[in-house]
C-alpha positions in Angstrom: -10.8 -14.8 -6.5 -12.3 -12.3 -4.0 -15.7 -12.0 -5.8 -16.2 -15.7 -5.6 -16.0 -16.0 -1.8 -19.4 -15.7 -0.1 -19.5 -13.0 2.5 -20.5 -15.4 5.2 -17.1 -17.2 4.7 -15.1 -14.2 5.7 -14.3 -12.8 9.2 -15.2 -9.2 9.8 -11.6 -8.2 9.2 -11.5 -10.3 6.0 -14.7 -8.5 4.8 -13.1 -5.2 5.7 -10.0 -6.0 3.7 -11.9 -7.1 0.7 -14.1 -4.0 0.7 -11.3 -1.4 1.2 -8.2 -3.0 -0.4 -9.3 -5.7 -2.8 -5.8 -6.0 -4.4 -4.0 -6.9 -1.2 -7.0 -9.0 -0.1 -6.6 -11.2 -3.2 -2.9 -11.5 -2.6 -3.6 -12.4 1.1 -5.6 -15.5 0.0 -2.3 -17.1 -0.9 -0.9 -16.8 2.6 -1.0 -19.8 5.0 -4.4 -20.2 6.5 -3.0 -19.7 10.1 -1.5 -16.3 9.1 -4.3 -15.0 6.9 -6.3 -13.3 9.6 -3.3 -11.4 10.8 -2.6 -10.3 7.3 -6.2 -9.1 6.9 -5.5 -7.1 10.1 -2.4 -5.5 8.6 -4.4 -4.6 5.5 -7.0 -3.0 7.6 -4.4 -1.1 9.6 -2.8 0.2 6.5 -6.2 1.4 5.2 -6.7 3.4 8.4 -3.3 5.0 8.0 -4.0 5.8 4.3 -7.3 7.4 5.1 -5.9 9.6 7.9 -5.3 12.5 5.5 -8.2 11.7 3.2 -10.7 11.9 6.2 -9.1 14.9 7.8 -10.1 18.5 7.1 -6.6 19.8 7.8 -3.0 18.3 7.8 -2.9 18.8 11.6 -5.9 16.6 12.1 -4.3 14.0 9.8 -1.2 14.0 12.1 -3.4 13.6 15.1 -5.0 10.5 13.5 -1.7 9.0 12.7 -0.5 9.6 16.3 -3.7 7.8 17.6 -2.6 4.7 15.7 1.0 5.0 16.9 -0.3 5.1 20.4 -2.5 2.1 19.8 0.5 0.1 18.6 2.6 1.2 21.5 -0.1 0.3 24.0 -0.4 -3.2 22.6 3.4 -3.6 22.6 3.6 -2.6 26.3 0.7 -4.7 27.4 -2.0 -2.1 27.9 -5.6 -2.9 27.1 -6.9 -2.6 23.5 -8.7 0.4 22.3 -12.4 0.0 21.4 -12.2 0.1 17.6 -13.0 -2.4 14.8 -9.4 -2.4 13.6 -7.5 -1.4 16.8 -8.9 -4.4 18.7 -7.7 -7.1 16.2 -4.4 -5.2 15.7 -3.8 -5.3 19.5 -4.4 -9.1 19.4 -2.0 -9.6 16.5 0.7 -7.6 18.2 0.4 -9.3 21.6 0.4 -12.7 19.8 3.8 -11.7 18.3 2.4 -11.9 14.8 2.8 -8.2 13.7 6.0 -6.3 14.4 5.3 -3.1 16.4 8.4 -1.3 15.0 7.3 -2.0 11.4 3.8 -0.8 12.2 5.1 2.4 13.8 7.3 3.0 10.7 4.3 2.6 8.4 2.5 5.3 10.4 5.6 7.6 10.3 5.8 7.2 6.5 2.3 8.6 6.1 3.3 12.0 7.6 4.6 12.9 4.1 0.9 13.0 3.0 0.2 15.7 5.5 3.0 18.1 4.4 1.4 21.4 3.2 4.0 21.8 0.5 3.6 18.2 -0.8 6.4 15.9 -1.7 9.3 18.1 -3.0 11.5 15.7 -5.0 11.6 12.4 -6.8 14.0 11.2 -4.2 11.6 12.0 -1.4 8.8 10.5 -3.4 10.7 7.2 -3.8 11.6 7.2 -0.1 7.9 7.7 0.7 6.9 4.7 -1.5 9.6 2.5 0.1 8.5 3.5 3.6 4.7 3.3 3.2 3.8 0.5 0.7 7.3 -0.9 1.0 6.9 -1.0 4.8 3.6 -2.8 4.4 5.4 -5.5 2.3 8.2 -5.9 4.8 5.8 -6.2 7.7 3.7 -8.7 5.8 6.9 -10.6 4.9 7.9 -10.9 8.5 4.5 -12.1 9.4 4.8 -14.8 6.8 8.3 -15.9 7.8 10.5 -14.0 5.3 14.0 -12.9 6.6 17.2 -11.3 5.5 17.7 -10.1 1.9 14.2 -11.3 1.0 12.8 -8.5 3.1 14.8 -5.9 1.1 13.4 -7.3 -2.1 9.9 -7.2 -0.7 10.3 -3.6 0.2 11.2 -2.7 -3.3 8.3 -4.8 -4.6 5.9 -3.0 -2.2 7.3 0.4 -3.3 6.6 -0.4 -6.9 3.0 -1.2 -6.0 2.8 2.0 -4.0 4.1 4.0 -6.9 1.6 2.5 -9.3 -1.2 3.2 -6.8 -0.4 6.8 -6.5 0.0 7.3 -10.2 -3.3 5.6 -11.1 -5.0 7.5 -8.3 -4.0 11.0 -9.5 -7.4 12.0 -10.6 -9.1 10.6 -7.4 -6.6 12.4 -5.2 -7.2 15.6 -7.2 -10.9 15.3 -6.5 -10.0 15.5 -2.8 -7.8 18.6 -3.4 -4.6 16.6 -3.1 -1.6 15.8 -5.3 1.2 13.5 -4.3 3.3 13.7 -7.4 6.8 15.1 -6.7 7.1 18.8 -7.2 10.4 18.7 -9.1 8.9 16.3 -11.7 5.9 18.6 -12.1 8.1 21.7 -12.4 10.2 20.0 -15.1 6.9 19.7 -17.1 5.9 23.3 -16.4 3.3 22.2 -13.9 2.3 22.9 -10.3 0.4 20.7 -7.8 -2.5 23.2 -8.0 -2.7 22.9 -11.8 -2.9 19.1 -11.5 -5.6 19.3 -8.9 -7.6 21.6 -11.2 -7.0 19.4 -14.2 -5.5 15.9 -13.6 -5.1 15.2 -17.3 -2.3 17.7 -17.4 -0.2 15.3 -15.4 -0.4 12.5 -18.0 3.1 13.0 -19.3 4.6 13.2 -15.8 2.8 10.1 -14.8 4.0 8.3 -17.9 7.6 9.3 -17.2 7.5 8.2 -13.6 5.7 5.0 -14.5 8.3 4.2 -17.2 11.1 4.6 -14.7 9.2 2.5 -12.1 8.4 -0.2 -14.6 12.1 -0.7 -15.5 12.9 -1.2 -11.9 9.9 -3.5 -11.3 10.8 -5.6 -14.3 14.4 -6.0 -13.1 13.2 -6.9 -9.6 13.0 -10.6 -8.7 11.4 -11.0 -5.3 11.8 -14.6 -4.4 10.3 -15.2 -1.0 9.8 -18.7 0.4 6.5 -20.2 -0.8 4.8 -19.4 2.6 5.6 -15.7 2.1 4.5 -15.4 -1.6 1.4 -13.3 -0.6 3.7 -10.4 0.5 5.3 -10.3 -3.0 2.2 -10.7 -5.2 1.3 -7.0 -5.4 4.4 -6.7 -7.6 2.4 -8.6 -10.3 -0.2 -5.8 -10.3 2.4 -3.1 -10.1 4.1 -4.2 -13.3 0.8 -4.4 -15.1 -0.4 -1.0 -13.9 2.9 0.7 -14.6 3.0 -0.7 -18.1 -0.4 0.8 -18.8 0.5 4.1 -17.2 3.8 4.4 -19.1 1.8 4.2 -22.3 -0.4 7.1 -21.2 -3.3 4.8 -20.5 -5.5 4.8 -17.4 -6.0 1.9 -15.0 -9.7 0.9 -14.4 -10.8 1.4 -10.8 -12.1 -2.2 -10.7 -9.7 -5.1 -11.5 -10.5 -7.0 -14.7 -10.2 -10.7 -15.2 -6.7 -10.4 -16.6 -5.3 -8.8 -13.5 -6.9 -11.2 -11.2 -5.8 -14.2 -13.2 -2.2 -12.9 -13.3 -2.2 -12.7 -9.5 -3.8 -16.1 -9.1 -1.3 -17.8 -11.5 1.7 -16.2 -9.7 0.2 -17.3 -6.4 -0.3 -20.8 -7.5 3.2 -21.1 -9.0 4.8 -19.4 -6.0 6.8 -16.8 -8.0 6.4 -13.3 -9.3 
């Protein structure tokens, strides 16, 4: 478990991943040792994409940040020198070592543009597409890194999308504190709500969150992501997605810090090699 690993045992990227994305860090511990550092790099890259809008004062600045990362990926893919950045450097190394797929990395950055749209995410269909492209894209890129191919990658994308959905739903209040709402506008409108009202009082979105979570849970429970044992780390976020969506569908909140039950569930699935 991540809190039992002494800091000195981790690389800088491993420590970065544990600090900024403890869920995926825990899952990454079940990857083969020779692929783990590249997976930490992917986690760090995903974090930088996720914070592009959070750290930007305006949507335009967020788009500029995303383009910076697209350029960094392209430069690595075309053999140009790495950029001086704590994540861009290792990312460049992983790309040039043919460990991380440049096209997948670019697609992950493209997906985040939805977060910079002034009008938000308009429909549930667009919301689902965003989850598949962002968190689902992460899972696909992680799967490729770990040797998954063919239909397994499609299952991993759906597993990643379920985790992305749960992450957005459980972060509604946190996003509102930043003046943001990523819930689909049509689902809010059906409940007589607007994004502005959710930002002002996130509790008003509880029924919408429960409905979206219930739908996502049914899909997540039906999903059977069966990657080869060496790629199980890419599927493990599905374990947390199911647990989170179950809570959210009941109108409950998900604690910001993982409890023992969540961590044990991931550990057991990782040891057994199935989700």
